N, C-alpha and C positions, 0 to 999 in steps of 0.2 A: 482414827479416821484419817484418810488421805484422799485428796482430790486433785484433779488436773483440769485445766481449762484450755480449750482449743478455739482457734479462730481461723476462718478461711476467707481471704479477700482475693478472689480470682484475678483481679486486675493488678494486684501488688505482688503476689507470691505464686510460686509454682505448685505449692502444696500447703495443706493446713499447717498451722504453727502452734506450738505450745506457748500459751501466753501467761499461764500461772500454774503453780502447783504448791501444795502445802499440806501440813499435818496439824492436827489439834486446832488451836485458836486461829491460825492462818487459814486452815481448811474451812472453818466455820465462817470466817469473814468472806472468803471466796463464794461460798454458798449463799450467804446473805446478799451479797452484791448481785449474784445471778438472779435471785428471787426478786430483788428490788427492780431489776431491769427486764423482768419477764424472759430471762434466758432459760431455755429448756435444760433440765438436769437429768442425766442418765447415770444410774448406779451400775458400775462395772469395775469391780476391784481388780480383775486380771488386767484390763486395759490400763487402769491407773498405775499399776505396778510396772507395766512395760513403758508407759510414758514417763515414769519416774526416773528412767535412765537417761532421758534427754535433758539438755539445758533449756531453761526458759528462753524463748526467742527462736529456738531451733525449728526448722521445718521437719515435718514427719518424714521418716525415711521410706523409700519406695516399698519395702517389704511390709509396711503397715497400711498401705493404701487401701487394700480391700476392706479391712475392718473399720478404718476411718470413714470410708465411703458409706458403709452401713450405718455408722453413728451419725454422719451428716444427713443421710436420708431420714433416719429416725427423728433427728432434730428438726428438719424441715417439716415433716409431718406433724410433729408436736406443736411447732409454731403455727402451722395452718389451723390446727384444732383450737389453739389458744386464741388466735385472731377471731375465729368464728364465735367463740364464747364471749370475747370482749364486745364484738359487734352486737350479739344478742342481748347482752346486759345493757348496752347503750340505747337500744331501740325501745 
């Protein structure tokens, strides 16, 4: 198993940034941290393979903006759904 983690801080960077990637035990640790912090997880082996060519800390190159925009939209939607579920449980 291989994973990659992205972060986008519009005020700090021009593009999303690869903040972590790993295989095996490291991949599991990244997934565990994501789950612990309620970070949305999307399975996309092709995208992970493409991101694997980047250095950690690198901004996403312009030719990947379209697919990354799709992933960020999915993550935003997933986060909104999770927030609604958290609010419903708290009520």
